[in-house]
N, C-alpha and C positions, 0 to 999 in steps of 0.2 A: 531704385525700383523696388528694393526690398523695403525701404520705409513706407512707400506709398502702400504696399500690400499689407504690411502690418497696421497702417492707420485705418484701411478699409475693413480689415477683420474686426478691429475695435469697435468701430463705428456700427458694424452690422451687428455685433453683440448687443451694444447700447440701444440702437433703433429696432431691432429685431424683437425685444422684449416688450414693447409697448404693445398694449392692446389696443386693436382699431375696432370700432364699431361702424358699420355701414348701415344705412337705411335709405331706403327709396320707395316712394309712393307715388303712383302716376293715376290720377284720377280724371276721366273724360265722361261728362254728361252733357249731352244735347248742344255741344259746341263749347262748352266750358272746360278748361284744360286746367287741371291743378297738379303741380308737381313738386314734391319736397324730397330733397336729396342731401343726406348729412354724411360726413365722415368725421369721427371723433377719435382722439386718441388719449381717453382717460379710461381709468380701470372701473368705473361705475356703467353698470348696464343700463342702456336705454330702450325704449320702446316709442312705436310710432301708433297712434290712435286714429282712425278716420271714422267720423260719425256723420252719417247722411240720413237725418232723421224723415225728410219729405221730399221727394221728387215727383212731380206730378207734370203729365203732357196732356193737354186738352186740344182736341180738334173739333172745329166747328164749321158747318158748311152753311153759307148764306150767298144766295144769288149765284149758285154754281161757283163760289170760290171757297176755297178752303183757308182758314184762319188757325194758327197754332198759337197756343199759348203754354208757356213753360214757366212752372213755378218750382222754385228750389227755396228751401229754408235752412238756415243756420247750419251750412255745412263747415264742419270743423276738422282741422288736422293738427294734432297736437304731437310734438316730439318732447319726451320728458324722461328724466330718471327713473328708473325702476326701484321701488322702495320694498324693503322687507314687509311681508304681511305684518300687520299690527298683532300684539297678543291679544287673546280673549280677555274682555274685561270681567272683572268679578262683580257678582250681583251686588247691588247696593245693601247697606248696613241699616235695617230698620229697627229703631229703637223699641224695646220692650215697654210695653205700658204697665 
């Protein structure tokens, strides 16, 4: 039993030092369900970006009937590593005349 406890403690130390990143996004729009869930064990920070540029719901009434039209364009969900901000670039050198 002593060996098991020792092994367990060693594994806790090794596995406990890992950095875990957890992300979850759930998006529901007019019956469309998108879910992205990630769990990663790397030291690079990640980020999730959700872009919904246009969602439109149109209701039309014709002969006492309701017609519904739903328009969704380019819904994007991205999970990517976060990069350090780039350094400001120096102005271009213009040769003297």
